[in-house]
C-alpha positions, 0 to 999 in steps of 0.5 A: 788900290788893294791897300785902300780896299784893305783899309776900308775892309778893316774899318768895316770890321772894326765898326761892326766889332765896336758896338758889339764890344760896347753892347757887351759891357753895358748889360753886366752893369745892369745885372750887377745892380739887379743882383745887388738889389736882390741880395739886399732884400735877401740879407734883410729877410735873413736878418729877420729869419735869424731873429725869429728862428725860422728860415722860410721856404717861401719868403713872400709869407714873411714879407706879407706878415710884416706888411701893413695895409698902408704899405700896399700899392694901389690895386692890391687887396687887404689880404696881401697885408698881415691881416689874414695871417694874423687871423690864422696865427691867433688861432695857432697861438691859442692851440699851442699855448693851450697844449703847453698849459695843459701839460705844465699845470696838471693840477689846474682846473679849467678856470685857471687854465682859461685865465692863464691862456687869456693872459698869455695870448693877449695883444700886449703879450704878443707885442712883448714878444715882437719887441723882444725879437726886434720886429718893430723896425721890420714892419713895412708901413706906407707914408703915414708921417713920422708921429703916426709911424711910431704910434702905428708901429706900437699898435700893430705889434701884437698883430704882426707877431700873430701874423708871423706865427701864421706865416711860420705855420703855413711855411713849416707846418704845426711843428715849426709854429709850435717851436716858435711859440714855445721858445718865446712863451715858455718863460712867460707861462711860468712867470705871468706879468700880473697876478692871475687871481686874488691870492685871498681867494686862492687861499680861501678856496684851498682851505675849504678844499682841505676842510679848513675854516675861512682864513682869519686876517689880523693886524699885527702892527701899524707903523709910519706917519698917519698920511703914509702908514704901513700895516703888518698883517698875519693870516691864520689857519688851523694847524698851519704857522701864520704867514705875514705880509706888509702893505700900505693898506690893510687889504694890500698887506692881507694879499701879501700875507696870503701870497706868503702862505700860498707859496710856502704851502705850495698851493696851486692857482697862484703865479707860479702854478 
């Protein structure tokens, strides 16, 4: 009778211990999955941060900066997308680039500085920066279809770049945002993608400022077939050696000649300031 009571007691203890052991094994598996998912998101953030050169104290700002309206769940406000940050980043970019231009081109007047600023902060320039940082694949979109996906990513690239600047500004202050802009815009500032002003106009204004007459352009040579001519044109100013340029039209050749003289004489207002 004692042995039987002992067996019953033993079975009761094992029955109680069994579920506890079973229950103890299941939660770690869930925790492991949760950690894995969180780690994956953290790794993705870290990869973006490494490319843009800023580690966020508030990762939510970065996520908001790269989230398109189409990716928002029902009930969330449009302000949870990149749009508000884009507004802020646009103005931060303008301020930082204006300061950079003011310091880099001490002889440039307000008109030239404004033209340079407009070129550097335009959406296409911002999109170029976003492309160079690989942000196109980081944009979070909703279900828009494969063909619309590529078009949408391309169209919002410039906005996303400005939103990232806004996020950096909120997270790290003006110094962090200025560092990002300088790192990605300094080379562009010194090498604009397109001419800022017509070189003939720049040369004429410079000549007038020196008390010289209007530059004179003369055709030196015309070569090639009638349907595809090449013109060689020289520009003359008193006291200066002529400068020559070649182009498919007289006007194109004149622009090249003016650019050659501008570069040679160190005239401000051209592409290199």
